C-alpha positions in Angstrom: 3.7 -35.4 17.0 3.7 -31.8 18.2 2.3 -29.2 15.8 4.7 -26.3 14.8 3.4 -22.8 14.7 5.0 -19.7 13.1 6.1 -17.2 15.7 8.1 -14.0 16.1 11.3 -14.2 18.2 13.2 -11.4 19.9 16.6 -12.1 21.4 16.5 -9.1 23.8 19.7 -7.6 22.5 18.4 -6.0 19.3 15.0 -4.8 18.0 15.2 -7.0 14.9 12.7 -9.9 15.1 13.2 -13.4 13.7 10.5 -15.7 12.2 10.7 -19.1 13.7 8.6 -22.3 14.4 7.6 -23.3 17.8 5.6 -25.9 19.7 4.5 -26.6 23.3 4.0 -29.5 25.6 3.7 -30.0 29.3 7.5 -29.9 29.7 8.7 -27.1 27.5 8.2 -24.6 24.7 10.4 -25.6 21.7 11.9 -23.0 19.4 13.0 -24.1 15.9 15.2 -21.5 14.0 15.7 -21.2 10.3 19.1 -22.9 10.5 17.5 -26.0 12.1 18.7 -25.2 15.6 16.3 -26.2 18.3 16.1 -24.6 21.8 13.8 -25.6 24.6 12.5 -23.3 27.3 11.4 -25.3 30.4 7.8 -24.5 30.9 8.2 -23.5 34.6 10.7 -20.9 33.6 8.5 -19.3 30.9 6.5 -16.2 31.8 3.3 -15.3 30.0 3.5 -11.5 29.4 0.2 -11.1 27.5 -2.6 -13.6 26.8 -5.6 -13.1 24.4 -8.0 -15.2 22.5 -5.6 -15.6 19.5 -2.4 -14.0 20.7 0.2 -14.9 23.4 3.5 -13.3 24.3 6.0 -15.4 26.2 9.2 -14.3 28.0 12.2 -16.4 29.0 15.2 -15.7 31.1 16.2 -15.0 34.7 17.8 -11.6 34.1 17.7 -8.8 31.5 17.9 -8.9 28.5 15.0 -11.4 28.2 14.1 -13.4 25.2 10.6 -13.2 23.9 8.3 -15.1 21.5 5.0 -13.9 20.1 2.4 -16.3 18.6 -0.8 -15.3 16.9 -2.5 -18.7 16.6 -5.6 -19.6 18.7 -4.7 -23.3 18.6 -1.2 -22.6 20.1 -2.9 -20.4 22.8 -5.2 -23.3 23.7 -2.3 -25.7 23.8 -0.2 -23.5 26.0 -2.9 -22.6 28.4 -3.7 -26.3 28.8 0.0 -27.2 29.3 0.7 -24.4 31.7 -2.7 -24.8 33.4 -3.7 -21.2 32.8 -7.2 -19.9 32.6 -8.5 -19.7 29.1 -8.6 -16.1 27.8 -12.0 -14.6 27.0 -12.8 -14.1 23.4 -14.4 -10.7 24.0 -13.6 -7.6 26.1 -16.8 -7.6 28.0 -17.2 -3.8 27.4 -20.0 -1.9 25.8 -19.6 -0.2 22.4 -19.7 3.3 23.9 -17.0 2.5 26.4 -14.8 0.9 23.7 -15.3 4.0 21.5 -14.5 6.3 24.4 -11.3 4.3 25.2 -10.3 4.4 21.5 -10.9 8.2 21.4 -8.8 8.6 24.5 -6.0 6.5 23.1 -6.0 8.5 19.8 -5.8 11.7 21.8 -3.0 10.5 24.0 -1.0 9.4 20.9 -1.6 12.8 19.2 -0.7 14.7 22.4 2.5 12.7 22.8 3.5 13.4 19.1 2.7 17.1 19.3 4.2 17.9 22.8 6.0 15.0 24.4 8.0 13.8 21.4 9.5 17.2 20.5 10.3 17.8 24.2 12.2 14.5 24.5 14.2 14.9 21.3 14.9 18.5 22.1 16.3 17.6 25.5 18.3 14.7 24.0 19.8 17.1 21.5 21.0 19.4 24.2 23.1 16.7 25.8 24.7 14.9 22.9 28.6 15.2 23.1 30.3 17.9 21.1 32.4 15.3 19.4 29.3 13.6 18.1 28.0 17.0 16.8 31.3 17.6 15.1 31.3 14.2 13.5 27.7 14.6 12.3 28.4 18.1 10.9 31.3 16.8 8.9 29.3 13.9 7.5 26.5 16.3 6.6 28.9 18.6 4.8 30.2 15.7 2.7 26.7 14.8 1.7 25.4 18.3 1.1 28.2 20.3 -0.4 29.9 19.3 -3.6 33.7 19.9 -3.2 33.9 21.2 -6.7 31.6 24.1 -5.7 33.7 25.2 -2.8 35.6 28.5 -3.4 38.9 27.5 -1.7 40.5 31.0 -1.8 37.5 32.8 -0.3 37.0 29.9 2.2 40.5 30.5 3.5 40.0 34.3 3.8 36.6 34.0 5.5 38.0 31.7 8.1 40.7 34.2 8.8 38.0 36.9 9.1 36.0 34.7 11.5 39.1 34.1 13.7 39.3 37.9 14.2 36.0 37.7 16.2 38.0 36.1 19.0 35.2 33.8 20.0 35.8 31.2 22.7 33.9 28.0 21.9 34.3 24.2 22.5 33.5 23.8 18.7 36.1 23.9 16.0 34.3 26.3 13.7 34.9 26.1 10.0 33.3 28.4 7.4 32.9 27.2 3.9 32.2 29.5 0.9 30.2 27.8 -1.8 29.8 29.1 -5.3 26.0 29.5 -5.6 23.8 32.4 -6.5 21.4 31.6 -3.8 21.2 34.3 -1.2 21.6 32.0 1.8 23.8 30.9 4.7 23.2 28.1 7.2 24.9 26.4 10.1 25.3 22.6 10.7 25.9 20.9 14.0 29.4 20.9 15.4 30.7 24.2 13.9 30.2 23.8 10.2 28.9 27.1 8.6 28.1 27.4 4.9 28.0 30.8 3.2 26.9 31.0 -0.4 28.6 33.5 -2.7 25.1 34.8 -3.5 24.8 36.5 -0.1 28.5 37.3 0.1 28.5 39.3 -3.1 25.5 41.4 -1.9 27.4 42.7 1.1 28.9 46.2 1.1 30.5 46.4 4.5 32.5 44.0 6.6 30.2 44.6 9.6 27.4 42.8 7.6 29.7 39.8 7.3 30.5 39.9 11.0 26.8 40.0 11.8 26.1 37.1 9.5 28.9 34.9 10.9 28.0 35.9 14.5 24.4 34.9 13.9 25.1 31.6 12.3 27.8 30.8 14.9 25.2 31.4 17.6 23.0 28.7 16.1 26.0 26.3 16.5 26.9 27.5 20.0 23.3 27.3 21.3 22.8 24.0 19.5 19.9 25.3 17.5 20.9 23.4 14.4 21.1 20.1 16.3 17.9 20.7 18.2 16.0 21.7 15.0 17.2 18.6 13.2 16.3 16.3 16.1 12.8 17.9 16.4 12.2 17.8 12.6 13.0 14.1 12.5 11.9 13.4 16.1 10.0 10.2 15.4 12.9 8.5 13.6 15.5 9.8 16.0 13.5 8.9 19.2 13.4 5.2 18.1 17.1 5.2 17.6 17.8 6.8 20.9 15.4 4.3 22.7 17.3 1.3 21.4 20.7 3.0 22.0 21.7 3.2 18.4 23.4 6.6 17.9 24.6 5.3 14.5 21.0 5.0 13.6 20.5 8.7 14.5 23.3 9.7 12.1 21.9 7.5 9.4 18.4 8.9 9.8 19.7 12.5 9.6 21.9 11.7 6.6 18.8 10.2 4.7 17.1 13.6 5.1 20.2 15.7 4.5 18.7 17.5 1.5 16.0 19.0 3.8 18.4 20.6 6.2 19.5 23.6 4.0 15.9 24.8 4.3 15.3 23.8 7.9 13.7 26.8 9.6 14.2 27.8 13.3 11.4 28.9 15.6 10.9 32.6 16.4 12.4 32.0 19.8 15.5 30.4 18.5 16.0 33.1 15.9 15.8 35.8 18.5 18.2 33.9 20.7 20.7 33.7 17.8 20.2 37.4 17.0 20.7 38.5 20.6 23.8 36.3 21.0 25.2 37.5 17.7 24.6 41.2 18.8 26.5 40.4 22.1 29.4 39.0 20.0 29.5 42.2 17.9 29.5 44.3 21.1 32.3 42.2 22.7 34.4 43.0 19.6 33.3 46.6 19.5 31.7 46.0 16.1 29.0 48.3 14.8 25.5 46.7 15.4 24.4 48.5 12.3 26.1 45.7 10.5 23.2 43.4 11.5 20.7 46.0 10.7 22.2 46.6 7.3 22.3 42.8 6.7 18.6 42.5 7.4 17.6 45.4 5.3 19.8 44.0 2.4 17.9 40.7 2.7 14.6 42.4 3.0 15.3 44.3 -0.3 16.6 41.1 -1.9 13.4 39.3 -0.9 11.3 41.9 -2.7 12.6 40.8 -6.1 13.6 37.2 -5.6 12.5 35.4 -2.4 15.7 34.7 -0.5 16.3 31.2 0.9 17.7 32.9 4.0 14.5 34.9 4.5 12.3 31.8 4.0 14.2 29.9 6.7 14.7 32.9 9.0 11.2 34.4 9.3 9.8 37.6 10.9 12.6 39.8 9.4 10.8 43.1 10.2 10.5 42.2 13.9 14.1 41.3 14.0 15.0 44.6 12.5 13.1 46.2 15.3 14.9 44.0 17.8 18.3 45.3 16.5 17.1 48.9 16.9 16.1 48.2 20.5 19.5 46.7 21.1 21.2 49.8 19.8 19.1 52.0 22.1 19.9 49.8 25.2 23.6 49.3 24.4 25.4 52.5 23.4 29.1 52.1 22.6 31.6 53.5 20.2 32.6 51.0 17.5 36.3 50.5 17.0 38.1 50.4 13.8 39.0 46.9 12.6 41.6 47.4 9.9 42.5 43.7 9.6 38.8 42.7 9.3 38.3 45.4 6.6 41.4 44.2 4.7 40.1 40.6 4.8 36.7 41.7 3.6 38.2 43.7 0.8 40.1 40.6 -0.2 36.9 38.6 -0.2 35.3 41.2 -2.5 38.3 41.2 -4.9 38.4 37.5 -5.1 34.8 37.5 -6.3 35.6 39.6 -9.3 
């Protein structure tokens, strides 16, 4: 009677393994599944992928995807090598201790380097090419999980979207701004065009140009895919695994599990400068006073002196960014136009807050 050994089985179509029993003789490898089903792999069609003293990995199939069985019993390894007439594996590596330590150190360094440099690069590149429709779907799901509908200020949300439309921005994204009743001085952008503005920052504003600057900046994060790229990089390990196995639903699930972290997800200095510069270009295209962004930063700088603003903590180097706006003003001299409609909408936003 052939002995049965516990083994790990992969069907080649999913990454989820199954625990099965298996045996081997000179004709075939027999697989016994939990439901009692038995499958035989003719021995001549089985490929040995890896062979060690107490481990063997077998592959079966004539074309991709291949089935695979891994067994970690020395006795099974002995039986298989005898049946398949393979050379018995050596029990040792035949390498000196210094060489083994050196190889181990090299492996650790390679893993570390891949995690620090390669993994962020791969996920950042992947984030740049995800479809707009996927970003929009992801943004809507994140909104549902992060923002309580009861906290949404419906009147101000309607008005602020009318204000945003006055910026006349051409974009593949269907941008929607949501005003949330919260004292936190903060605003953030989610993938796919979802922008959240807390009443805490809205109530601090004194001019409509400050609001234009804020919306132009947060929209730039969406347009340049900063939010998507930052999320992918922050959760790179989890997301890369989902991308490798082709499970985009797994990407969404992973992000949703970490949704509570996304309101405080910081951007790099480079991304912040990109968003600032793109936002300033939007202000220029609309003949809006760039002083609006300067006033916004100074307002936030003042606010941070008393109660550290969430917006400041997630958008660092505020003083350097103020200097960047001042440089923009020197290089781009133009006469701001009057925007009566935007002023009226801003006044309406301020009245609604009272």
